[in-house]
C-alpha positions as CSV (number, residue, x, y, z in Angstrom):
1,X,74.8,97.0,91.1
2,X,75.1,93.3,90.0
3,X,72.3,92.8,92.1
4,X,71.5,94.1,96.1
5,X,73.5,93.2,98.8
6,X,72.7,93.2,102.3
7,X,75.9,94.5,104.0
8,X,77.6,96.5,101.2
9,X,76.1,100.2,102.2
10,X,76.8,99.0,105.6
11,X,80.7,97.9,105.0
12,X,81.1,101.2,102.9
13,X,79.8,103.4,105.8
14,X,82.4,101.4,107.9
15,X,85.0,102.0,105.2
16,X,84.3,105.6,105.4
17,X,84.3,106.2,109.3
18,X,87.4,104.3,109.7
19,X,89.1,106.2,106.6
20,X,88.2,109.8,108.0
21,X,88.9,109.2,111.6
22,X,92.4,107.6,111.2
23,X,93.4,110.7,108.7
24,X,91.8,113.6,111.2
25,X,92.7,112.0,114.4
26,X,96.0,110.4,114.0
27,X,98.5,112.4,112.2
28,X,98.6,115.1,114.9
29,X,100.5,112.9,117.2
30,X,103.9,111.0,116.2
31,X,104.5,108.2,118.8
32,X,107.6,106.5,119.5
33,X,107.5,102.9,120.8
34,X,110.3,100.0,121.7
35,X,109.4,96.8,120.0
36,X,111.6,93.7,120.4
37,X,114.0,92.6,117.7
38,X,112.9,96.0,115.7
39,X,114.0,98.3,118.3
40,X,112.8,101.6,117.9
41,X,109.5,102.4,116.1
42,X,108.7,106.4,115.3
43,X,105.2,106.4,113.6
44,X,102.0,108.6,113.2
45,X,99.1,107.4,115.9
46,X,97.0,107.3,112.8
47,X,98.7,104.1,111.8
48,X,97.3,102.1,114.2
49,X,93.7,102.8,112.4
50,X,94.3,103.5,108.9
51,X,95.4,99.8,107.9
52,X,91.7,98.8,108.7
53,X,90.6,100.9,105.6
54,X,92.7,98.1,103.7
55,X,91.2,95.4,105.6
56,X,87.9,96.7,104.2
57,X,89.0,96.8,101.0
58,X,90.7,93.2,101.0
59,X,87.1,91.8,101.6
60,X,85.4,94.3,99.2
61,X,87.2,92.9,96.6
62,X,87.1,89.3,97.9
63,X,83.5,89.1,98.0
64,X,81.6,91.6,96.0
65,X,84.8,92.5,92.9
66,X,87.0,95.4,92.0
67,X,84.0,97.3,90.5
68,X,82.3,97.2,93.9
69,X,85.1,98.1,95.5
70,X,86.3,100.9,93.4
71,X,82.9,102.5,94.1
72,X,83.8,102.2,98.0
73,X,87.2,104.1,97.4
74,X,85.7,107.0,95.9
75,X,83.3,107.5,98.3
76,X,86.3,107.3,100.6
77,X,87.7,109.9,98.7
78,X,85.2,112.2,98.9
79,X,84.4,111.7,102.4
80,X,88.1,112.3,103.3
81,X,88.4,115.5,100.7
82,X,85.3,117.0,102.6
83,X,86.6,116.4,106.2
84,X,89.6,118.1,105.1
85,X,88.2,121.0,103.9
86,X,85.9,121.3,106.8
87,X,88.8,121.3,109.2
88,X,90.7,124.1,107.1
89,X,87.7,125.8,107.2
90,X,86.7,125.7,110.8
91,X,90.5,126.4,111.9
92,X,90.6,129.6,109.3
93,X,87.4,130.9,111.0
94,X,88.1,134.2,113.4
95,X,88.5,132.6,117.2
96,X,86.2,134.5,119.4
97,X,88.1,136.4,122.2
98,X,87.1,134.6,124.9
99,X,88.0,131.5,123.1
100,X,91.6,130.4,123.9
101,X,91.8,127.2,122.5
102,X,92.6,128.3,118.9
103,X,96.5,126.8,118.8
104,X,95.5,123.6,120.1
105,X,92.8,123.0,117.8
106,X,95.2,124.1,115.1
107,X,97.4,121.6,116.3
108,X,95.2,118.7,116.3
109,X,93.2,119.6,112.8
110,X,95.0,122.3,111.3
111,X,96.7,119.8,108.8
112,X,98.3,121.7,105.7
113,X,96.8,121.6,102.5
114,X,100.1,119.9,101.7
115,X,99.5,117.2,104.1
116,X,95.9,116.7,103.3
117,X,96.6,116.7,99.4
118,X,99.6,113.9,99.9
119,X,96.8,112.0,102.1
120,X,94.2,112.3,99.2
121,X,96.3,111.0,96.6
122,X,98.2,108.3,98.5
123,X,94.6,106.9,99.7
124,X,93.6,106.8,96.6
125,X,96.7,105.2,94.7
126,X,97.1,102.9,97.6
127,X,93.7,101.5,97.7
128,X,93.5,101.1,94.0
129,X,96.7,99.1,94.0
130,X,95.5,96.9,96.7
131,X,92.0,96.1,95.2
132,X,93.5,95.1,91.9
133,X,96.4,93.0,93.5
134,X,93.8,91.1,95.5
135,X,91.3,90.7,92.6
136,X,94.3,89.4,90.4
137,X,95.7,87.2,92.3
138,X,91.8,85.8,93.7
139,X,91.9,84.9,89.4
140,X,95.3,83.5,89.5
141,X,94.8,81.2,92.2
142,X,91.3,79.9,91.6
143,X,90.5,81.5,95.0
144,X,92.6,79.5,97.3
145,X,95.1,80.9,100.0
146,X,93.2,84.1,100.9
147,X,95.8,84.8,103.3
148,X,98.5,85.3,100.5
149,X,96.2,87.7,99.0
150,X,95.2,89.7,101.7
151,X,98.9,90.2,102.7
152,X,100.1,90.2,99.3
153,X,98.1,92.9,97.9
154,X,98.4,94.9,101.1
155,X,102.2,95.2,100.9
156,X,101.9,96.7,97.8
157,X,99.1,99.0,98.7
158,X,100.4,100.1,101.8
159,X,103.8,100.3,100.7
160,X,102.7,102.6,97.5
161,X,100.3,104.5,100.2
162,X,103.3,105.4,102.5
163,X,105.8,105.7,100.5
164,X,104.3,108.2,98.6
165,X,102.4,110.0,101.3
166,X,105.2,110.2,104.1
167,X,107.7,112.7,102.0
168,X,104.9,114.6,100.1
169,X,103.6,115.5,103.7
170,X,106.6,116.1,105.7
171,X,109.6,116.4,103.3
172,X,111.3,119.7,104.2
173,X,109.0,121.1,106.7
174,X,110.5,120.4,109.5
175,X,107.7,118.4,111.2
176,X,109.6,115.2,110.7
177,X,113.7,115.9,110.1
178,X,114.3,114.7,106.5
179,X,117.3,112.1,107.6
180,X,114.3,110.7,109.7
181,X,111.9,110.4,106.7
182,X,112.8,106.8,105.6
183,X,112.7,105.6,109.2
184,X,109.3,106.6,109.6
185,X,108.4,105.1,106.3
186,X,109.7,101.8,107.1
187,X,108.4,101.9,110.6
188,X,104.7,102.4,109.3
189,X,105.1,99.8,106.1
190,X,106.0,97.0,108.8
191,X,103.5,98.4,111.4
192,X,100.3,98.5,108.7
193,X,101.9,95.0,107.6
194,X,101.4,93.4,111.3
195,X,98.1,94.8,111.6
196,X,96.8,92.8,108.3
197,X,98.5,89.7,109.7
198,X,96.9,90.0,113.1
199,X,93.5,90.3,111.5
200,X,94.1,88.1,108.9
201,X,91.8,85.4,111.2
202,X,88.8,88.0,111.4
203,X,89.2,89.0,107.7
204,X,88.5,84.6,106.8
205,X,85.5,84.5,109.2
206,X,84.0,87.7,107.8
207,X,84.7,86.9,104.3
208,X,83.3,83.4,104.8
209,X,79.9,85.0,106.2
210,X,79.7,87.8,103.6
211,X,79.8,85.2,101.0
212,X,77.2,82.9,102.4
213,X,74.6,85.7,103.1
214,X,75.2,87.8,100.2
215,X,75.6,84.7,98.1
216,X,78.3,86.1,96.1
217,X,82.0,85.1,95.8
218,X,82.9,87.1,92.3
219,X,85.7,86.7,90.0
220,X,87.2,89.5,88.1
221,X,88.1,87.7,84.9
222,X,86.2,90.5,82.6
223,X,86.5,93.5,84.8
224,X,87.0,96.9,83.6
225,X,90.0,98.1,86.0
226,X,90.0,101.6,84.9
227,X,90.0,103.5,88.4
228,X,88.0,106.8,86.9
229,X,85.0,105.7,86.9
230,X,81.6,104.7,89.3
231,X,80.1,102.4,87.5
232,X,79.8,99.3,89.3
233,X,79.4,97.1,86.4
234,X,82.4,94.8,85.4
């Protein structure tokens, strides 16, 4: 760590919380809504909250730099992996004879190993792409036009996450018909980008606040972008 920060650990905790909740609570429900102009959108309910983790990633990279964001991404990966393992073990435990809610519990928390693994891989790749694009664009733009960096990084990161996750998790499973998978991918990407756009004014305020109180506005000019390390130095 370059120096002690007041809010870095709190942002890490919030990031992991949002990530775990959106991946454990959201995927169990597929929803469908009618949107003007766009028509019918079908998506997993977790898509409404999962993009917030990318917003945290944008804030972390913008203020603290890629290396600090990398550490948070791995913390989120570990938290999500443990939550998935815990859910699998608890669902697998034999229910008591008088407990009649096993089926409902399996529906809510019984993600298969395939869905859990797809979520972990897609999350890690998408988040690192998001942070990399954010860091590189900040250097290229000399710190100007924050909104361009947040939206562009989200387009790349969320698109890769979604394109990887949906087919890996649901192709030939019967949960989502194969011919509907492209529609689900498209709807999720659009929904995630819209969330980023809506939250852009909030991101501006949070970033300005953090830069002021942390006395930090990091530029990744000499950063080692290797994702496979927990080193918090550039």
